[in-house]
PDB file of N, H, CA, C and O in Angstrom:
ATOM      1  N   MET A   1     -11.113  -4.803  -6.350  1.00  0.00           N
ATOM      2  CA  MET A   1      -9.902  -5.228  -7.014  1.00  0.00           C
ATOM      3  C   MET A   1      -9.114  -6.143  -6.078  1.00  0.00           C
ATOM      4  O   MET A   1      -8.970  -5.863  -4.888  1.00  0.00           O
ATOM      5  N   TRP A   2      -8.618  -7.216  -6.626  1.00  0.00           N
ATOM      6  H   TRP A   2      -8.735  -7.444  -7.593  1.00  0.00           H
ATOM      7  CA  TRP A   2      -7.822  -8.154  -5.850  1.00  0.00           C
ATOM      8  C   TRP A   2      -6.350  -7.784  -5.963  1.00  0.00           C
ATOM      9  O   TRP A   2      -5.838  -7.577  -7.063  1.00  0.00           O
ATOM     10  N   ILE A   3      -5.678  -7.702  -4.834  1.00  0.00           N
ATOM     11  H   ILE A   3      -6.094  -7.871  -3.940  1.00  0.00           H
ATOM     12  CA  ILE A   3      -4.246  -7.419  -4.795  1.00  0.00           C
ATOM     13  C   ILE A   3      -3.567  -8.624  -4.162  1.00  0.00           C
ATOM     14  O   ILE A   3      -3.964  -9.052  -3.078  1.00  0.00           O
ATOM     15  N   PRO A   4      -2.545  -9.183  -4.819  1.00  0.00           N
ATOM     16  CA  PRO A   4      -1.871 -10.355  -4.252  1.00  0.00           C
ATOM     17  C   PRO A   4      -1.146 -10.017  -2.956  1.00  0.00           C
ATOM     18  O   PRO A   4      -0.569  -8.936  -2.838  1.00  0.00           O
ATOM     19  N   PRO A   5      -1.166 -10.914  -1.991  1.00  0.00           N
ATOM     20  CA  PRO A   5      -0.409 -10.685  -0.756  1.00  0.00           C
ATOM     21  C   PRO A   5       1.066 -10.454  -1.083  1.00  0.00           C
ATOM     22  O   PRO A   5       1.606 -11.060  -2.008  1.00  0.00           O
ATOM     23  N   GLY A   6       1.706  -9.580  -0.325  1.00  0.00           N
ATOM     24  H   GLY A   6       1.267  -9.087   0.426  1.00  0.00           H
ATOM     25  CA  GLY A   6       3.120  -9.311  -0.539  1.00  0.00           C
ATOM     26  C   GLY A   6       3.540  -7.967  -0.001  1.00  0.00           C
ATOM     27  O   GLY A   6       2.856  -7.360   0.823  1.00  0.00           O
ATOM     28  N   GLU A   7       4.693  -7.510  -0.488  1.00  0.00           N
ATOM     29  H   GLU A   7       5.249  -8.003  -1.158  1.00  0.00           H
ATOM     30  CA  GLU A   7       5.292  -6.263  -0.041  1.00  0.00           C
ATOM     31  C   GLU A   7       5.069  -5.178  -1.091  1.00  0.00           C
ATOM     32  O   GLU A   7       5.246  -5.407  -2.287  1.00  0.00           O
ATOM     33  N   TYR A   8       4.682  -4.007  -0.628  1.00  0.00           N
ATOM     34  H   TYR A   8       4.538  -3.821   0.344  1.00  0.00           H
ATOM     35  CA  TYR A   8       4.404  -2.874  -1.509  1.00  0.00           C
ATOM     36  C   TYR A   8       5.030  -1.617  -0.916  1.00  0.00           C
ATOM     37  O   TYR A   8       5.278  -1.543   0.288  1.00  0.00           O
ATOM     38  N   ILE A   9       5.280  -0.643  -1.763  1.00  0.00           N
ATOM     39  H   ILE A   9       5.078  -0.703  -2.741  1.00  0.00           H
ATOM     40  CA  ILE A   9       5.809   0.644  -1.312  1.00  0.00           C
ATOM     41  C   ILE A   9       4.778   1.710  -1.656  1.00  0.00           C
ATOM     42  O   ILE A   9       4.272   1.767  -2.776  1.00  0.00           O
ATOM     43  N   LEU A  10       4.476   2.557  -0.669  1.00  0.00           N
ATOM     44  H   LEU A  10       4.887   2.511   0.241  1.00  0.00           H
ATOM     45  CA  LEU A  10       3.554   3.659  -0.931  1.00  0.00           C
ATOM     46  C   LEU A  10       4.288   4.710  -1.749  1.00  0.00           C
ATOM     47  O   LEU A  10       5.161   5.410  -1.235  1.00  0.00           O
ATOM     48  N   ASP A  11       3.934   4.816  -3.016  1.00  0.00           N
ATOM     49  H   ASP A  11       3.225   4.248  -3.433  1.00  0.00           H
ATOM     50  CA  ASP A  11       4.570   5.751  -3.929  1.00  0.00           C
ATOM     51  C   ASP A  11       4.097   7.172  -3.657  1.00  0.00           C
ATOM     52  O   ASP A  11       4.898   8.098  -3.535  1.00  0.00           O
ATOM     53  N   ARG A  12       2.764   7.327  -3.563  1.00  0.00           N
ATOM     54  H   ARG A  12       2.113   6.575  -3.662  1.00  0.00           H
ATOM     55  CA  ARG A  12       2.220   8.673  -3.338  1.00  0.00           C
ATOM     56  C   ARG A  12       0.761   8.572  -2.911  1.00  0.00           C
ATOM     57  O   ARG A  12       0.108   7.538  -3.046  1.00  0.00           O
ATOM     58  N   LEU A  13       0.288   9.695  -2.392  1.00  0.00           N
ATOM     59  H   LEU A  13       0.819  10.535  -2.282  1.00  0.00           H
ATOM     60  CA  LEU A  13      -1.118   9.835  -2.048  1.00  0.00           C
ATOM     61  C   LEU A  13      -1.718  10.858  -2.995  1.00  0.00           C
ATOM     62  O   LEU A  13      -1.158  11.936  -3.196  1.00  0.00           O
ATOM     63  N   GLU A  14      -2.856  10.517  -3.575  1.00  0.00           N
ATOM     64  H   GLU A  14      -3.311   9.642  -3.412  1.00  0.00           H
ATOM     65  CA  GLU A  14      -3.584  11.421  -4.469  1.00  0.00           C
ATOM     66  C   GLU A  14      -4.998  11.559  -3.935  1.00  0.00           C
ATOM     67  O   GLU A  14      -5.888  10.778  -4.273  1.00  0.00           O
ATOM     68  N   GLY A  15      -5.186  12.562  -3.100  1.00  0.00           N
ATOM     69  H   GLY A  15      -4.463  13.197  -2.825  1.00  0.00           H
ATOM     70  CA  GLY A  15      -6.493  12.734  -2.473  1.00  0.00           C
ATOM     71  C   GLY A  15      -6.799  11.559  -1.570  1.00  0.00           C
ATOM     72  O   GLY A  15      -6.057  11.280  -0.628  1.00  0.00           O
ATOM     73  N   GLU A  16      -7.882  10.876  -1.852  1.00  0.00           N
ATOM     74  H   GLU A  16      -8.485  11.103  -2.617  1.00  0.00           H
ATOM     75  CA  GLU A  16      -8.287   9.725  -1.047  1.00  0.00           C
ATOM     76  C   GLU A  16      -7.775   8.400  -1.612  1.00  0.00           C
ATOM     77  O   GLU A  16      -8.199   7.328  -1.178  1.00  0.00           O
ATOM     78  N   THR A  17      -6.857   8.481  -2.585  1.00  0.00           N
ATOM     79  H   THR A  17      -6.513   9.351  -2.937  1.00  0.00           H
ATOM     80  CA  THR A  17      -6.291   7.286  -3.211  1.00  0.00           C
ATOM     81  C   THR A  17      -4.818   7.150  -2.853  1.00  0.00           C
ATOM     82  O   THR A  17      -4.065   8.123  -2.899  1.00  0.00           O
ATOM     83  N   ALA A  18      -4.417   5.937  -2.497  1.00  0.00           N
ATOM     84  H   ALA A  18      -5.028   5.147  -2.459  1.00  0.00           H
ATOM     85  CA  ALA A  18      -3.017   5.614  -2.254  1.00  0.00           C
ATOM     86  C   ALA A  18      -2.503   4.846  -3.469  1.00  0.00           C
ATOM     87  O   ALA A  18      -3.132   3.888  -3.917  1.00  0.00           O
ATOM     88  N   VAL A  19      -1.363   5.269  -3.997  1.00  0.00           N
ATOM     89  H   VAL A  19      -0.851   6.048  -3.633  1.00  0.00           H
ATOM     90  CA  VAL A  19      -0.762   4.597  -5.137  1.00  0.00           C
ATOM     91  C   VAL A  19       0.411   3.767  -4.618  1.00  0.00           C
ATOM     92  O   VAL A  19       1.393   4.299  -4.101  1.00  0.00           O
ATOM     93  N   LEU A  20       0.280   2.453  -4.771  1.00  0.00           N
ATOM     94  H   LEU A  20      -0.517   2.021  -5.191  1.00  0.00           H
ATOM     95  CA  LEU A  20       1.293   1.524  -4.288  1.00  0.00           C
ATOM     96  C   LEU A  20       2.085   0.959  -5.450  1.00  0.00           C
ATOM     97  O   LEU A  20       1.551   0.749  -6.539  1.00  0.00           O
ATOM     98  N   GLU A  21       3.373   0.713  -5.205  1.00  0.00           N
ATOM     99  H   GLU A  21       3.806   0.883  -4.320  1.00  0.00           H
ATOM    100  CA  GLU A  21       4.230   0.079  -6.194  1.00  0.00           C
ATOM    101  C   GLU A  21       4.556  -1.324  -5.693  1.00  0.00           C
ATOM    102  O   GLU A  21       4.998  -1.506  -4.559  1.00  0.00           O
ATOM    103  N   GLY A  22       4.332  -2.305  -6.552  1.00  0.00           N
ATOM    104  H   GLY A  22       3.973  -2.157  -7.473  1.00  0.00           H
ATOM    105  CA  GLY A  22       4.651  -3.682  -6.203  1.00  0.00           C
ATOM    106  C   GLY A  22       4.228  -4.622  -7.301  1.00  0.00           C
ATOM    107  O   GLY A  22       3.407  -4.270  -8.147  1.00  0.00           O
ATOM    108  N   GLU A  23       4.785  -5.820  -7.292  1.00  0.00           N
ATOM    109  H   GLU A  23       5.453  -6.105  -6.604  1.00  0.00           H
ATOM    110  CA  GLU A  23       4.448  -6.801  -8.325  1.00  0.00           C
ATOM    111  C   GLU A  23       4.677  -6.224  -9.718  1.00  0.00           C
ATOM    112  O   GLU A  23       3.947  -6.544 -10.656  1.00  0.00           O
ATOM    113  N   ASP A  24       5.703  -5.363  -9.850  1.00  0.00           N
ATOM    114  H   ASP A  24       6.296  -5.103  -9.088  1.00  0.00           H
ATOM    115  CA  ASP A  24       6.059  -4.734 -11.126  1.00  0.00           C
ATOM    116  C   ASP A  24       4.940  -3.907 -11.754  1.00  0.00           C
ATOM    117  O   ASP A  24       4.859  -3.787 -12.976  1.00  0.00           O
ATOM    118  N   LYS A  25       4.078  -3.339 -10.909  1.00  0.00           N
ATOM    119  H   LYS A  25       4.144  -3.437  -9.916  1.00  0.00           H
ATOM    120  CA  LYS A  25       3.027  -2.456 -11.408  1.00  0.00           C
ATOM    121  C   LYS A  25       2.572  -1.530 -10.299  1.00  0.00           C
ATOM    122  O   LYS A  25       2.989  -1.667  -9.149  1.00  0.00           O
ATOM    123  N   LEU A  26       1.716  -0.590 -10.652  1.00  0.00           N
ATOM    124  H   LEU A  26       1.378  -0.479 -11.586  1.00  0.00           H
ATOM    125  CA  LEU A  26       1.147   0.335  -9.681  1.00  0.00           C
ATOM    126  C   LEU A  26      -0.279  -0.098  -9.351  1.00  0.00           C
ATOM    127  O   LEU A  26      -1.022  -0.555 -10.220  1.00  0.00           O
ATOM    128  N   TRP A  27      -0.640   0.050  -8.101  1.00  0.00           N
ATOM    129  H   TRP A  27      -0.036   0.421  -7.395  1.00  0.00           H
ATOM    130  CA  TRP A  27      -1.973  -0.318  -7.620  1.00  0.00           C
ATOM    131  C   TRP A  27      -2.588   0.892  -6.940  1.00  0.00           C
ATOM    132  O   TRP A  27      -1.926   1.547  -6.134  1.00  0.00           O
ATOM    133  N   ASP A  28      -3.837   1.201  -7.246  1.00  0.00           N
ATOM    134  H   ASP A  28      -4.375   0.669  -7.901  1.00  0.00           H
ATOM    135  CA  ASP A  28      -4.587   2.261  -6.575  1.00  0.00           C
ATOM    136  C   ASP A  28      -5.534   1.617  -5.579  1.00  0.00           C
ATOM    137  O   ASP A  28      -6.333   0.750  -5.933  1.00  0.00           O
ATOM    138  N   ILE A  29      -5.436   2.054  -4.321  1.00  0.00           N
ATOM    139  H   ILE A  29      -4.787   2.758  -4.033  1.00  0.00           H
ATOM    140  CA  ILE A  29      -6.350   1.551  -3.302  1.00  0.00           C
ATOM    141  C   ILE A  29      -6.870   2.738  -2.495  1.00  0.00           C
ATOM    142  O   ILE A  29      -6.251   3.803  -2.496  1.00  0.00           O
ATOM    143  N   PRO A  30      -7.992   2.568  -1.812  1.00  0.00           N
ATOM    144  CA  PRO A  30      -8.488   3.657  -0.967  1.00  0.00           C
ATOM    145  C   PRO A  30      -7.508   3.949   0.167  1.00  0.00           C
ATOM    146  O   PRO A  30      -7.048   3.037   0.855  1.00  0.00           O
ATOM    147  N   ARG A  31      -7.198   5.216   0.351  1.00  0.00           N
ATOM    148  H   ARG A  31      -7.571   5.957  -0.207  1.00  0.00           H
ATOM    149  CA  ARG A  31      -6.275   5.635   1.416  1.00  0.00           C
ATOM    150  C   ARG A  31      -6.745   5.143   2.783  1.00  0.00           C
ATOM    151  O   ARG A  31      -5.927   4.801   3.638  1.00  0.00           O
ATOM    152  N   GLN A  32      -8.038   5.109   2.984  1.00  0.00           N
ATOM    153  H   GLN A  32      -8.702   5.386   2.289  1.00  0.00           H
ATOM    154  CA  GLN A  32      -8.595   4.712   4.282  1.00  0.00           C
ATOM    155  C   GLN A  32      -8.308   3.254   4.633  1.00  0.00           C
ATOM    156  O   GLN A  32      -8.451   2.867   5.792  1.00  0.00           O
ATOM    157  N   ASP A  33      -7.905   2.434   3.653  1.00  0.00           N
ATOM    158  H   ASP A  33      -7.788   2.748   2.711  1.00  0.00           H
ATOM    159  CA  ASP A  33      -7.585   1.032   3.922  1.00  0.00           C
ATOM    160  C   ASP A  33      -6.228   0.852   4.593  1.00  0.00           C
ATOM    161  O   ASP A  33      -5.952  -0.199   5.170  1.00  0.00           O
ATOM    162  N   LEU A  34      -5.376   1.885   4.517  1.00  0.00           N
ATOM    163  H   LEU A  34      -5.601   2.739   4.048  1.00  0.00           H
ATOM    164  CA  LEU A  34      -4.030   1.816   5.090  1.00  0.00           C
ATOM    165  C   LEU A  34      -4.025   2.316   6.526  1.00  0.00           C
ATOM    166  O   LEU A  34      -4.930   3.047   6.930  1.00  0.00           O
ATOM    167  N   PRO A  35      -3.008   1.928   7.307  1.00  0.00           N
ATOM    168  CA  PRO A  35      -2.892   2.502   8.650  1.00  0.00           C
ATOM    169  C   PRO A  35      -2.813   4.030   8.551  1.00  0.00           C
ATOM    170  O   PRO A  35      -2.206   4.550   7.615  1.00  0.00           O
ATOM    171  N   PRO A  36      -3.410   4.750   9.491  1.00  0.00           N
ATOM    172  CA  PRO A  36      -3.487   6.212   9.400  1.00  0.00           C
ATOM    173  C   PRO A  36      -2.126   6.909   9.322  1.00  0.00           C
ATOM    174  O   PRO A  36      -2.019   7.980   8.724  1.00  0.00           O
ATOM    175  N   GLU A  37      -1.097   6.323   9.911  1.00  0.00           N
ATOM    176  H   GLU A  37      -1.184   5.453  10.397  1.00  0.00           H
ATOM    177  CA  GLU A  37       0.224   6.965   9.933  1.00  0.00           C
ATOM    178  C   GLU A  37       1.062   6.683   8.679  1.00  0.00           C
ATOM    179  O   GLU A  37       2.215   7.107   8.600  1.00  0.00           O
ATOM    180  N   THR A  38       0.499   5.982   7.716  1.00  0.00           N
ATOM    181  H   THR A  38      -0.438   5.638   7.781  1.00  0.00           H
ATOM    182  CA  THR A  38       1.229   5.635   6.497  1.00  0.00           C
ATOM    183  C   THR A  38       1.587   6.886   5.697  1.00  0.00           C
ATOM    184  O   THR A  38       0.762   7.778   5.501  1.00  0.00           O
ATOM    185  N   ALA A  39       2.839   6.927   5.242  1.00  0.00           N
ATOM    186  H   ALA A  39       3.510   6.203   5.401  1.00  0.00           H
ATOM    187  CA  ALA A  39       3.333   8.065   4.457  1.00  0.00           C
ATOM    188  C   ALA A  39       4.090   7.544   3.232  1.00  0.00           C
ATOM    189  O   ALA A  39       4.552   6.403   3.228  1.00  0.00           O
ATOM    190  N   PRO A  40       4.216   8.375   2.198  1.00  0.00           N
ATOM    191  CA  PRO A  40       4.973   7.949   1.017  1.00  0.00           C
ATOM    192  C   PRO A  40       6.362   7.439   1.409  1.00  0.00           C
ATOM    193  O   PRO A  40       7.043   8.023   2.251  1.00  0.00           O
ATOM    194  N   GLY A  41       6.761   6.337   0.777  1.00  0.00           N
ATOM    195  H   GLY A  41       6.208   5.862   0.092  1.00  0.00           H
ATOM    196  CA  GLY A  41       8.044   5.715   1.067  1.00  0.00           C
ATOM    197  C   GLY A  41       7.950   4.553   2.037  1.00  0.00           C
ATOM    198  O   GLY A  41       8.876   3.747   2.131  1.00  0.00           O
ATOM    199  N   HIS A  42       6.841   4.457   2.760  1.00  0.00           N
ATOM    200  H   HIS A  42       6.089   5.112   2.683  1.00  0.00           H
ATOM    201  CA  HIS A  42       6.684   3.334   3.687  1.00  0.00           C
ATOM    202  C   HIS A  42       6.555   2.019   2.932  1.00  0.00           C
ATOM    203  O   HIS A  42       5.922   1.945   1.878  1.00  0.00           O
ATOM    204  N   VAL A  43       7.165   0.991   3.493  1.00  0.00           N
ATOM    205  H   VAL A  43       7.679   1.051   4.349  1.00  0.00           H
ATOM    206  CA  VAL A  43       7.020  -0.360   2.972  1.00  0.00           C
ATOM    207  C   VAL A  43       5.832  -0.976   3.696  1.00  0.00           C
ATOM    208  O   VAL A  43       5.774  -0.980   4.926  1.00  0.00           O
ATOM    209  N   LEU A  44       4.889  -1.495   2.923  1.00  0.00           N
ATOM    210  H   LEU A  44       4.936  -1.491   1.924  1.00  0.00           H
ATOM    211  CA  LEU A  44       3.664  -2.065   3.478  1.00  0.00           C
ATOM    212  C   LEU A  44       3.589  -3.552   3.164  1.00  0.00           C
ATOM    213  O   LEU A  44       3.995  -4.002   2.092  1.00  0.00           O
ATOM    214  N   ILE A  45       3.068  -4.293   4.108  1.00  0.00           N
ATOM    215  H   ILE A  45       2.737  -3.928   4.978  1.00  0.00           H
ATOM    216  CA  ILE A  45       2.841  -5.725   3.928  1.00  0.00           C
ATOM    217  C   ILE A  45       1.335  -5.948   3.857  1.00  0.00           C
ATOM    218  O   ILE A  45       0.586  -5.505   4.727  1.00  0.00           O
ATOM    219  N   TRP A  46       0.909  -6.637   2.813  1.00  0.00           N
ATOM    220  H   TRP A  46       1.518  -6.997   2.106  1.00  0.00           H
ATOM    221  CA  TRP A  46      -0.495  -6.993   2.627  1.00  0.00           C
ATOM    222  C   TRP A  46      -0.613  -8.500   2.788  1.00  0.00           C
ATOM    223  O   TRP A  46       0.016  -9.258   2.048  1.00  0.00           O
ATOM    224  N   ASP A  47      -1.418  -8.938   3.755  1.00  0.00           N
ATOM    225  H   ASP A  47      -1.929  -8.323   4.356  1.00  0.00           H
ATOM    226  CA  ASP A  47      -1.577 -10.374   3.985  1.00  0.00           C
ATOM    227  C   ASP A  47      -2.841 -10.926   3.330  1.00  0.00           C
ATOM    228  O   ASP A  47      -3.208 -12.083   3.538  1.00  0.00           O
ATOM    229  N   GLY A  48      -3.490 -10.092   2.546  1.00  0.00           N
ATOM    230  H   GLY A  48      -3.191  -9.152   2.377  1.00  0.00           H
ATOM    231  CA  GLY A  48      -4.721 -10.494   1.888  1.00  0.00           C
ATOM    232  C   GLY A  48      -5.960  -9.962   2.590  1.00  0.00           C
ATOM    233  O   GLY A  48      -7.061  -9.995   2.040  1.00  0.00           O
ATOM    234  N   GLN A  49      -5.769  -9.464   3.829  1.00  0.00           N
ATOM    235  H   GLN A  49      -4.875  -9.438   4.277  1.00  0.00           H
ATOM    236  CA  GLN A  49      -6.895  -8.907   4.589  1.00  0.00           C
ATOM    237  C   GLN A  49      -6.580  -7.566   5.230  1.00  0.00           C
ATOM    238  O   GLN A  49      -7.439  -6.688   5.307  1.00  0.00           O
ATOM    239  N   THR A  50      -5.339  -7.413   5.692  1.00  0.00           N
ATOM    240  H   THR A  50      -4.641  -8.126   5.630  1.00  0.00           H
ATOM    241  CA  THR A  50      -4.969  -6.166   6.369  1.00  0.00           C
ATOM    242  C   THR A  50      -3.598  -5.685   5.900  1.00  0.00           C
ATOM    243  O   THR A  50      -2.754  -6.463   5.455  1.00  0.00           O
ATOM    244  N   TRP A  51      -3.414  -4.381   6.019  1.00  0.00           N
ATOM    245  H   TRP A  51      -4.100  -3.749   6.380  1.00  0.00           H
ATOM    246  CA  TRP A  51      -2.141  -3.749   5.701  1.00  0.00           C
ATOM    247  C   TRP A  51      -1.412  -3.441   6.994  1.00  0.00           C
ATOM    248  O   TRP A  51      -2.031  -3.070   7.992  1.00  0.00           O
ATOM    249  N   ARG A  52      -0.088  -3.595   6.976  1.00  0.00           N
ATOM    250  H   ARG A  52       0.414  -3.896   6.166  1.00  0.00           H
ATOM    251  CA  ARG A  52       0.730  -3.156   8.106  1.00  0.00           C
ATOM    252  C   ARG A  52       2.020  -2.560   7.560  1.00  0.00           C
ATOM    253  O   ARG A  52       2.509  -2.959   6.503  1.00  0.00           O
ATOM    254  N   ILE A  53       2.556  -1.606   8.295  1.00  0.00           N
ATOM    255  H   ILE A  53       2.159  -1.282   9.154  1.00  0.00           H
ATOM    256  CA  ILE A  53       3.815  -0.975   7.903  1.00  0.00           C
ATOM    257  C   ILE A  53       4.953  -1.848   8.403  1.00  0.00           C
ATOM    258  O   ILE A  53       4.974  -2.249   9.567  1.00  0.00           O
ATOM    259  N   ASP A  54       5.898  -2.142   7.518  1.00  0.00           N
ATOM    260  H   ASP A  54       5.880  -1.817   6.573  1.00  0.00           H
ATOM    261  CA  ASP A  54       7.110  -2.861   7.901  1.00  0.00           C
ATOM    262  C   ASP A  54       8.144  -1.797   8.256  1.00  0.00           C
ATOM    263  O   ASP A  54       8.857  -1.292   7.388  1.00  0.00           O
ATOM    264  N   GLN A  55       8.214  -1.467   9.541  1.00  0.00           N
ATOM    265  H   GLN A  55       7.635  -1.878  10.245  1.00  0.00           H
ATOM    266  CA  GLN A  55       9.088  -0.383   9.997  1.00  0.00           C
ATOM    267  C   GLN A  55      10.558  -0.672   9.718  1.00  0.00           C
ATOM    268  O   GLN A  55      11.293   0.219   9.292  1.00  0.00           O
ATOM    269  N   ALA A  56      10.991  -1.902   9.951  1.00  0.00           N
ATOM    270  H   ALA A  56      10.394  -2.626  10.297  1.00  0.00           H
ATOM    271  CA  ALA A  56      12.400  -2.249   9.748  1.00  0.00           C
ATOM    272  C   ALA A  56      12.788  -2.116   8.276  1.00  0.00           C
ATOM    273  O   ALA A  56      13.835  -1.547   7.968  1.00  0.00           O
ATOM    274  N   GLU A  57      11.972  -2.625   7.374  1.00  0.00           N
ATOM    275  H   GLU A  57      11.121  -3.088   7.624  1.00  0.00           H
ATOM    276  CA  GLU A  57      12.279  -2.545   5.947  1.00  0.00           C
ATOM    277  C   GLU A  57      12.165  -1.112   5.437  1.00  0.00           C
ATOM    278  O   GLU A  57      12.923  -0.707   4.556  1.00  0.00           O
ATOM    279  N   THR A  58      11.224  -0.344   5.984  1.00  0.00           N
ATOM    280  H   THR A  58      10.608  -0.673   6.699  1.00  0.00           H
ATOM    281  CA  THR A  58      11.110   1.064   5.613  1.00  0.00           C
ATOM    282  C   THR A  58      12.394   1.801   5.980  1.00  0.00           C
ATOM    283  O   THR A  58      12.916   2.570   5.173  1.00  0.00           O
ATOM    284  N   GLN A  59      12.901   1.578   7.177  1.00  0.00           N
ATOM    285  H   GLN A  59      12.477   0.954   7.833  1.00  0.00           H
ATOM    286  CA  GLN A  59      14.130   2.235   7.625  1.00  0.00           C
ATOM    287  C   GLN A  59      15.326   1.788   6.787  1.00  0.00           C
ATOM    288  O   GLN A  59      16.159   2.610   6.404  1.00  0.00           O
ATOM    289  N   ALA A  60      15.413   0.497   6.503  1.00  0.00           N
ATOM    290  H   ALA A  60      14.737  -0.170   6.814  1.00  0.00           H
ATOM    291  CA  ALA A  60      16.517  -0.022   5.693  1.00  0.00           C
ATOM    292  C   ALA A  60      16.476   0.579   4.287  1.00  0.00           C
ATOM    293  O   ALA A  60      17.516   0.919   3.724  1.00  0.00           O
ATOM    294  N   ARG A  61      15.288   0.707   3.728  1.00  0.00           N
ATOM    295  H   ARG A  61      14.443   0.430   4.185  1.00  0.00           H
ATOM    296  CA  ARG A  61      15.134   1.279   2.393  1.00  0.00           C
ATOM    297  C   ARG A  61      15.563   2.748   2.389  1.00  0.00           C
ATOM    298  O   ARG A  61      16.239   3.192   1.461  1.00  0.00           O
ATOM    299  N   LYS A  62      15.177   3.497   3.412  1.00  0.00           N
ATOM    300  H   LYS A  62      14.627   3.137   4.166  1.00  0.00           H
ATOM    301  CA  LYS A  62      15.578   4.900   3.506  1.00  0.00           C
ATOM    302  C   LYS A  62      17.096   5.030   3.586  1.00  0.00           C
ATOM    303  O   LYS A  62      17.678   5.928   2.978  1.00  0.00           O
ATOM    304  N   GLN A  63      17.735   4.135   4.333  1.00  0.00           N
ATOM    305  H   GLN A  63      17.262   3.405   4.827  1.00  0.00           H
ATOM    306  CA  GLN A  63      19.190   4.168   4.452  1.00  0.00           C
ATOM    307  C   GLN A  63      19.858   3.838   3.120  1.00  0.00           C
ATOM    308  O   GLN A  63      20.845   4.471   2.744  1.00  0.00           O
ATOM    309  N   ARG A  64      19.319   2.848   2.406  1.00  0.00           N
ATOM    310  H   ARG A  64      18.517   2.334   2.711  1.00  0.00           H
ATOM    311  CA  ARG A  64      19.881   2.499   1.096  1.00  0.00           C
ATOM    312  C   ARG A  64      19.750   3.674   0.121  1.00  0.00           C
ATOM    313  O   ARG A  64      20.677   3.970  -0.633  1.00  0.00           O
ATOM    314  N   MET A  65      18.601   4.333   0.145  1.00  0.00           N
ATOM    315  H   MET A  65      17.848   4.092   0.758  1.00  0.00           H
ATOM    316  CA  MET A  65      18.384   5.468  -0.753  1.00  0.00           C
ATOM    317  C   MET A  65      19.313   6.634  -0.395  1.00  0.00           C
ATOM    318  O   MET A  65      19.854   7.284  -1.290  1.00  0.00           O
ATOM    319  N   ALA A  66      19.503   6.903   0.890  1.00  0.00           N
ATOM    320  H   ALA A  66      19.064   6.375   1.617  1.00  0.00           H
ATOM    321  CA  ALA A  66      20.402   7.972   1.323  1.00  0.00           C
ATOM    322  C   ALA A  66      21.831   7.671   0.875  1.00  0.00           C
ATOM    323  O   ALA A  66      22.546   8.577   0.447  1.00  0.00           O
ATOM    324  N   GLU A  67      22.253   6.416   0.968  1.00  0.00           N
ATOM    325  H   GLU A  67      21.672   5.680   1.316  1.00  0.00           H
ATOM    326  CA  GLU A  67      23.595   6.031   0.531  1.00  0.00           C
ATOM    327  C   GLU A  67      23.741   6.204  -0.978  1.00  0.00           C
ATOM    328  O   GLU A  67      24.783   6.669  -1.440  1.00  0.00           O
ATOM    329  N   LYS A  68      22.732   5.844  -1.746  1.00  0.00           N
ATOM    330  H   LYS A  68      21.886   5.466  -1.370  1.00  0.00           H
ATOM    331  CA  LYS A  68      22.779   6.033  -3.198  1.00  0.00           C
ATOM    332  C   LYS A  68      22.881   7.520  -3.537  1.00  0.00           C
ATOM    333  O   LYS A  68      23.640   7.903  -4.427  1.00  0.00           O
ATOM    334  N   MET A  69      22.126   8.347  -2.838  1.00  0.00           N
ATOM    335  H   MET A  69      21.509   8.035  -2.115  1.00  0.00           H
ATOM    336  CA  MET A  69      22.168   9.785  -3.081  1.00  0.00           C
ATOM    337  C   MET A  69      23.550  10.346  -2.730  1.00  0.00           C
ATOM    338  O   MET A  69      24.082  11.202  -3.438  1.00  0.00           O
ATOM    339  N   ARG A  70      24.122   9.854  -1.630  1.00  0.00           N
ATOM    340  H   ARG A  70      23.690   9.159  -1.055  1.00  0.00           H
ATOM    341  CA  ARG A  70      25.450  10.313  -1.216  1.00  0.00           C
ATOM    342  C   ARG A  70      26.481   9.959  -2.284  1.00  0.00           C
ATOM    343  O   ARG A  70      27.319  10.786  -2.643  1.00  0.00           O
ATOM    344  N   ARG A  71      26.419   8.728  -2.790  1.00  0.00           N
ATOM    345  H   ARG A  71      25.739   8.056  -2.498  1.00  0.00           H
ATOM    346  CA  ARG A  71      27.375   8.311  -3.830  1.00  0.00           C
ATOM    347  C   ARG A  71      27.150   9.087  -5.127  1.00  0.00           C
ATOM    348  O   ARG A  71      28.106   9.472  -5.801  1.00  0.00           O
ATOM    349  N   LEU A  72      25.900   9.311  -5.468  1.00  0.00           N
ATOM    350  H   LEU A  72      25.124   8.998  -4.921  1.00  0.00           H
ATOM    351  CA  LEU A  72      25.582  10.001  -6.714  1.00  0.00           C
ATOM    352  C   LEU A  72      26.020  11.463  -6.688  1.00  0.00           C
ATOM    353  O   LEU A  72      26.592  11.965  -7.656  1.00  0.00           O
ATOM    354  N   PHE A  73      25.751  12.127  -5.595  1.00  0.00           N
ATOM    355  H   PHE A  73      25.286  11.720  -4.809  1.00  0.00           H
ATOM    356  CA  PHE A  73      26.032  13.556  -5.513  1.00  0.00           C
ATOM    357  C   PHE A  73      27.272  13.893  -4.694  1.00  0.00           C
ATOM    358  O   PHE A  73      27.668  15.056  -4.618  1.00  0.00           O
ATOM    359  N   GLY A  74      27.889  12.878  -4.080  1.00  0.00           N
ATOM    360  H   GLY A  74      27.566  11.933  -4.142  1.00  0.00           H
ATOM    361  CA  GLY A  74      29.124  13.098  -3.349  1.00  0.00           C
ATOM    362  C   GLY A  74      28.984  13.840  -2.053  1.00  0.00           C
ATOM    363  O   GLY A  74      29.945  14.441  -1.573  1.00  0.00           O
ATOM    364  N   LYS A  75      27.791  13.809  -1.468  1.00  0.00           N
ATOM    365  H   LYS A  75      27.011  13.321  -1.858  1.00  0.00           H
ATOM    366  CA  LYS A  75      27.584  14.471  -0.186  1.00  0.00           C
ATOM    367  C   LYS A  75      26.400  13.820   0.521  1.00  0.00           C
ATOM    368  O   LYS A  75      25.636  13.063  -0.076  1.00  0.00           O
ATOM    369  N   GLU A  76      26.271  14.131   1.788  1.00  0.00           N
ATOM    370  H   GLU A  76      26.892  14.747   2.273  1.00  0.00           H
ATOM    371  CA  GLU A  76      25.146  13.601   2.570  1.00  0.00           C
ATOM    372  C   GLU A  76      23.876  14.312   2.186  1.00  0.00           C
ATOM    373  O   GLU A  76      23.881  15.516   1.926  1.00  0.00           O
ATOM    374  N   GLN A  77      22.793  13.575   2.149  1.00  0.00           N
ATOM    375  H   GLN A  77      22.789  12.597   2.360  1.00  0.00           H
ATOM    376  CA  GLN A  77      21.476  14.155   1.826  1.00  0.00           C
ATOM    377  C   GLN A  77      20.634  14.154   3.067  1.00  0.00           C
ATOM    378  O   GLN A  77      19.485  14.596   3.034  1.00  0.00           O
TER     379      GLN A  77
END
């Protein structure tokens, strides 16, 4: 399966399959194709040949989500 280069978010792991969200759809790829330390919520960059974790964007995304949760529920999560 061809996946366009770009930014993806690891939605979940299902056994040996990684489910990525990006390009307004979900993509299933073999878990072994990702860096071993990849976990759900990580932002991944695909250059057409290799995957890498975007640590800065992953951290920024986690902070944005924590702020949304704080505003929604009125407390720190």
